[in-house]
C-alpha positions as CSV (number, residue, x, y, z in Angstrom):
1,M,-56.8,-50.8,-30.9
2,N,-56.3,-48.1,-33.9
3,R,-52.8,-47.1,-34.4
4,W,-53.9,-44.2,-36.7
5,P,-56.7,-42.2,-35.0
6,I,-56.2,-39.3,-37.3
7,A,-57.9,-41.5,-40.1
8,G,-61.0,-41.3,-37.8
9,I,-60.9,-38.0,-37.6
10,L,-60.2,-37.5,-41.3
11,Q,-63.0,-40.2,-42.0
12,A,-65.3,-37.9,-39.7
13,H,-64.5,-34.5,-41.0
14,Y,-65.2,-36.2,-44.6
15,L,-68.6,-37.1,-43.7
16,K,-69.4,-34.0,-42.3
17,Q,-68.4,-31.9,-45.5
18,S,-70.1,-34.5,-47.9
19,P,-72.8,-33.7,-50.0
20,F,-74.8,-36.7,-49.3
21,V,-74.5,-36.2,-45.7
22,Q,-75.6,-32.4,-45.8
23,H,-78.7,-33.3,-47.9
24,T,-79.2,-36.1,-45.5
25,H,-79.3,-33.6,-42.7
26,S,-81.4,-31.4,-44.7
27,L,-84.2,-33.7,-45.3
28,A,-83.8,-35.0,-41.4
29,K,-85.0,-31.6,-40.7
30,H,-87.9,-31.5,-42.8
31,L,-88.5,-35.2,-41.3
32,K,-88.5,-33.9,-37.7
33,T,-92.2,-32.3,-38.4
34,S,-93.6,-35.8,-38.1
35,P,-94.8,-36.4,-35.2
36,G,-94.2,-38.9,-32.4
37,W,-90.8,-40.1,-34.6
38,H,-87.8,-40.2,-32.3
39,Q,-84.2,-38.2,-33.9
40,F,-82.8,-41.7,-34.5
41,R,-85.6,-42.9,-36.7
42,I,-85.3,-39.3,-38.4
43,D,-81.7,-40.0,-39.1
44,L,-81.8,-43.0,-40.4
45,I,-85.0,-42.7,-43.0
46,A,-83.3,-39.5,-44.4
47,L,-80.0,-41.8,-45.2
48,V,-82.2,-44.8,-46.1
49,I,-84.2,-42.4,-49.1
50,F,-80.6,-41.0,-50.1
51,S,-78.9,-44.7,-50.4
52,L,-82.2,-45.9,-52.0
53,I,-81.4,-42.5,-54.8
54,Q,-77.9,-43.4,-54.7
55,M,-77.7,-47.1,-55.2
56,G,-80.6,-47.1,-57.1
57,S,-82.2,-50.1,-55.4
58,V,-84.2,-51.9,-52.3
59,N,-81.7,-54.3,-51.8
60,L,-80.7,-53.7,-48.0
61,S,-77.5,-55.1,-48.4
62,R,-76.8,-52.4,-51.6
63,I,-78.1,-49.8,-49.0
64,A,-75.9,-50.6,-46.2
65,R,-72.8,-50.1,-48.4
66,T,-73.7,-46.1,-48.0
67,M,-74.3,-45.9,-44.2
68,G,-71.3,-45.5,-41.8
69,H,-68.2,-46.8,-42.7
70,G,-67.1,-47.7,-38.9
71,T,-69.0,-51.1,-38.9
72,Q,-69.2,-54.2,-40.9
73,L,-71.5,-54.4,-44.0
74,D,-73.8,-57.1,-42.1
75,S,-74.2,-55.4,-39.1
76,R,-75.3,-52.2,-41.3
77,R,-77.9,-54.8,-43.2
78,K,-79.3,-56.4,-39.8
79,R,-79.7,-52.7,-38.5
80,L,-81.9,-51.9,-41.3
81,K,-83.7,-55.3,-41.3
82,R,-84.5,-54.5,-37.5
83,F,-85.6,-51.0,-38.4
84,F,-87.8,-52.0,-40.7
85,A,-89.4,-54.7,-38.7
86,W,-89.9,-52.7,-35.8
87,S,-90.1,-49.2,-36.8
88,G,-93.9,-49.4,-36.7
89,M,-94.6,-46.3,-39.1
90,E,-98.0,-45.7,-39.7
91,L,-98.8,-45.4,-43.5
92,D,-101.0,-42.4,-42.8
93,D,-97.9,-40.3,-41.3
94,I,-96.0,-41.5,-44.5
95,A,-98.9,-40.5,-46.9
96,R,-99.1,-36.9,-45.1
97,M,-95.4,-36.5,-45.1
98,V,-95.2,-37.0,-48.7
99,V,-98.5,-34.7,-49.7
100,D,-97.0,-31.8,-47.9
101,W,-93.9,-32.1,-49.6
102,M,-95.3,-33.0,-53.0
103,A,-98.7,-32.0,-53.7
104,P,-99.4,-29.4,-56.3
105,E,-102.2,-26.9,-55.7
106,G,-105.6,-27.6,-56.5
107,N,-107.0,-30.9,-57.5
108,W,-104.8,-33.6,-58.0
109,V,-105.0,-37.5,-58.5
110,V,-102.7,-40.2,-56.4
111,C,-101.9,-43.6,-58.4
112,L,-100.1,-46.1,-56.4
113,D,-98.5,-49.3,-57.8
114,R,-98.4,-52.1,-54.9
115,T,-96.4,-54.7,-57.3
116,N,-94.6,-57.2,-55.6
C-alpha cells in the first residue's frame, strides 16, 4: 500500500506535462492513420520511437528505462519483447507510413541497410 498517494498524483501530473510525453502523443496521432492498428500498438510504437531517440540504443532494457515508472524494469522489457514477437506489423504498412511522412516531392531513391 502506498503511504503517500500524492506521489503518484504528482508523477502522473509530471508525465502529462513532460515534453517527451507530449511529443509521443503527437506522434501517436499521426500513427492513427495506419489501418488496422489498435490504440495500444500505436501508443507503444510512438513511445518506442522516442525512447530510441532518447536512449540512442536499440537495446530493449535501455528503451524500457524510459517507459512507465510504475512497473519494474524487467516487466517493461518483457512487454517490449512480447510486443515485437507478436505484433505482426506488416513491413508494407511501415514503409507506406515512413514514405507519407518523409518522402520529398518528385523522384527519389530509397537506400536500405540490413546489416545485422
